[in-house]
C-alpha positions in Angstrom: 105.2 130.3 81.4 106.0 128.1 84.3 103.6 125.2 84.8 102.7 123.4 88.1 101.3 119.9 88.1 100.2 118.6 91.5 98.6 115.2 91.4 97.5 113.0 94.2 96.8 109.4 93.4 94.5 107.7 95.9 92.8 104.5 94.8 90.3 103.1 97.2 88.8 99.7 96.7 85.2 99.3 97.8 83.9 96.5 100.0 82.5 94.7 96.9 85.9 94.5 95.2 87.6 91.1 95.0 89.9 90.5 97.9 92.8 89.6 95.6 92.7 93.1 94.1 94.1 94.4 97.4 97.5 93.1 96.6 97.7 94.5 93.0 96.9 98.2 93.0 98.4 99.8 89.9 98.4 103.3 88.5 100.0 105.2 85.6 100.8 108.9 85.5 102.2 111.0 82.7 103.9 114.3 83.8 104.9 116.7 81.0 107.9 118.9 81.5 107.6 122.7 81.3 110.4 122.9 78.7 111.1 119.5 77.1 114.0 120.9 75.1 116.1 121.3 78.3 117.4 118.7 80.7 115.0 117.6 83.4 115.4 116.8 87.1 113.6 113.9 89.0 113.4 113.6 92.7 111.9 110.5 94.4 111.4 109.9 98.1 109.9 106.6 99.3 109.8 104.9 102.7 108.9 101.4 101.4 109.4 100.2 97.8 111.7 100.0 94.9 112.6 102.7 92.4 113.5 101.8 88.8 114.4 104.7 86.4 115.0 104.2 82.7 116.1 106.9 80.2 113.9 106.8 77.1 113.4 108.8 73.9 110.1 110.5 75.1 109.7 114.1 76.4 107.5 113.3 79.4 108.1 111.7 82.8 106.0 108.5 82.9 105.4 107.0 86.3 104.0 103.5 86.8 103.2 102.7 90.4 102.2 99.4 92.0 101.3 98.5 95.5 101.8 94.9 96.7 101.6 92.8 99.8 105.1 93.7 101.2 104.9 95.7 104.3 107.2 97.0 107.1 106.7 96.7 110.8 103.1 95.5 110.9 101.7 92.0 110.2 98.3 91.4 108.8 98.4 87.6 109.2 97.0 87.4 112.8 93.6 85.6 112.5 93.2 84.6 116.1 89.6 84.8 117.2 88.4 84.9 113.6 87.4 81.2 113.2 84.3 80.8 111.0 84.3 84.5 110.1 84.8 86.1 106.7 87.4 88.9 106.4 85.8 92.2 105.1 88.1 94.4 103.0 88.8 97.7 104.8 90.1 99.5 101.7 93.4 99.8 100.0 95.2 102.9 98.8 98.0 103.9 96.5 99.0 107.3 97.9 101.5 109.1 95.7 102.1 112.7 94.9 103.9 114.1 91.8 104.7 117.8 91.3 106.4 119.5 88.3 107.8 123.0 88.2 110.5 124.3 85.8 111.4 120.8 84.6 111.8 119.5 88.1 109.5 116.6 89.0 109.1 115.6 92.6 107.5 112.3 93.5 106.9 111.0 97.0 105.0 108.2 98.7 103.7 108.7 102.2 102.9 105.1 103.3 105.0 103.9 106.3 103.6 100.3 106.1 102.8 99.4 102.5 105.4 99.2 99.7 104.9 101.4 96.6 107.0 100.2 93.7 107.9 102.8 91.0 109.0 102.3 87.4 109.7 105.7 85.9 110.7 106.6 82.3 112.4 109.9 81.9 114.1 111.8 79.0 117.7 110.6 78.7 119.1 114.0 79.7 117.8 114.0 83.3 119.5 114.4 86.6 118.2 112.2 89.5 117.9 112.4 93.2 116.5 109.1 94.5 115.9 107.8 98.0 114.2 104.7 99.5 114.5 103.0 102.9 112.9 99.5 103.0 111.6 96.7 100.7 113.3 97.7 97.5 116.3 98.3 95.3 117.2 101.3 93.2 118.1 100.8 89.5 118.9 103.4 86.9 119.5 102.8 83.2 120.6 104.9 80.2 120.5 108.3 81.9 122.8 111.3 81.3 123.0 113.7 84.3 124.0 114.2 87.9 122.9 111.3 90.0 122.4 111.4 93.8 121.2 107.9 95.0 120.6 106.8 98.5 119.2 103.5 99.8 119.2 101.9 103.2 118.1 98.2 103.0 118.7 97.3 99.4 121.2 97.4 96.5 121.9 100.1 94.0 122.5 99.3 90.3 123.4 102.1 87.8 123.8 100.8 84.2 125.0 102.6 81.0 125.0 106.0 82.6 126.7 109.3 81.7 127.7 112.2 83.9 128.5 111.9 87.6 127.1 109.9 90.6 127.1 110.0 94.3 125.6 106.7 95.6 125.3 105.2 99.1 123.6 102.3 100.6 123.9 100.6 104.0 122.8 97.0 103.3 123.3 96.0 99.8 125.7 95.8 96.8 126.5 99.0 94.9 127.2 98.4 91.2 127.7 101.1 88.4 128.8 101.2 84.8 129.5 104.5 83.1 129.3 105.2 79.3 130.9 108.6 79.9 131.9 110.6 82.9 131.6 114.3 83.7 134.8 116.3 83.1 135.0 118.0 86.5 132.5 116.5 88.9 133.7 114.5 91.9 132.0 111.2 92.7 131.5 108.9 95.7 130.4 105.3 96.1 129.9 103.6 99.5 128.2 100.8 101.3 128.5 99.0 104.7 127.5 95.5 103.8 128.1 94.4 100.2 130.6 95.1 97.5 131.3 98.3 95.5 131.8 97.5 91.8 132.2 100.4 89.4 133.2 100.4 85.7 134.6 103.5 84.1 135.7 104.4 80.5 139.3 103.6 79.9 140.1 107.3 79.2 138.7 108.5 82.6 141.0 110.8 84.6 140.6 110.8 88.3 142.2 111.1 91.7 141.0 108.0 93.6 140.5 107.6 97.3 139.8 104.0 98.3 139.1 102.2 101.6 137.7 98.8 102.6 137.8 98.0 106.4 137.2 94.3 106.0 137.8 93.6 102.3 140.2 94.0 99.4 140.6 96.6 96.6 141.0 95.4 93.0 141.5 97.3 89.8 142.6 96.7 86.2 143.4 100.4 85.8 147.1 101.2 86.1 146.6 103.3 89.3 149.6 105.4 90.4 149.4 104.7 94.1 150.9 107.2 96.5 153.7 105.6 98.6 153.2 107.9 101.7 152.3 106.5 105.1 148.8 106.5 106.4 147.7 109.9 107.7 147.2 110.2 111.5 144.7 112.6 113.1 144.9 113.8 116.7 141.8 115.1 118.5 141.5 116.3 122.1 138.4 115.5 124.3 138.1 115.7 128.1 141.8 116.2 128.6 142.7 113.1 126.6 144.1 112.7 123.1 142.8 110.3 120.6 144.9 109.3 117.6 143.2 107.7 114.6 144.9 106.4 111.4 143.2 106.9 108.1 144.0 103.7 106.2 143.0 105.1 102.8 144.6 104.3 99.4 145.3 107.4 97.3 146.2 107.3 93.7 145.8 108.7 90.2 144.2 107.3 87.1 145.5 108.6 83.8 147.5 111.4 85.6 144.6 112.4 87.8 141.5 114.4 87.7 138.3 115.0 89.8 138.2 113.0 93.1 136.5 109.6 93.1 135.9 108.2 96.6 135.0 104.5 97.3 134.4 103.2 100.8 133.3 99.8 102.1 133.2 98.2 105.5 132.3 94.5 104.9 133.1 93.7 101.2 135.5 94.2 98.4 136.0 97.3 96.1 136.4 96.8 92.3 137.5 99.7 90.1 137.0 98.3 86.5 138.1 99.6 83.1 135.5 99.3 80.4 136.5 96.8 77.7 
């Protein structure tokens, strides 16, 4: 029988609570899976805050949430006109929802101004779909599954993972190390500002597609690079033609396999072979 768990965590501090407690709201939530014998799926969407996910030996998804002083877009330090007056706490909340259905756990935080930091333990066989925007990094450790990771203002670090990954950030480094890779799944890694640094098993087979606009590409794999000229694309708009050149590097690792794309604008690309 399918099970639905829908939990809203709202912690309100009363006016008699110590002021320091406003910067240290913490909560712990255990979400059991409907069928713990099968792989799980975790989806997390935040506006502000970091997401740290660790694969563990347990069968439940364990969420530890903390709210701190970091904020986005609004300052609380303005004390003009308050000389000689005592600040009265107006309340603090940790607003988080978690929903489970058919082994899929969805977690979201609705705060636009206050950072919610999440540390989540999941069963090792678990696919992930993680997204945050401001005030935090995304890290994943020891997970086996399909990973879809998106950040805007922060780095992404994937350590000792198995399966496949599609990871993108705008402002931050992207680093990943694979224990094993999926046999047929394509993968992609990209950032605009930072370096892309990915380590694969020595036996991995892949067709690679690499591009760094203002950086270099390095690898200790013996990549069989195509010798063809860059491909040109012509598009017509308003009676005029625009010709763009795709300065990609195409090649094969271990005679080729699923496509692995890596793209960077301001930074180097490293394709490493595990020792």
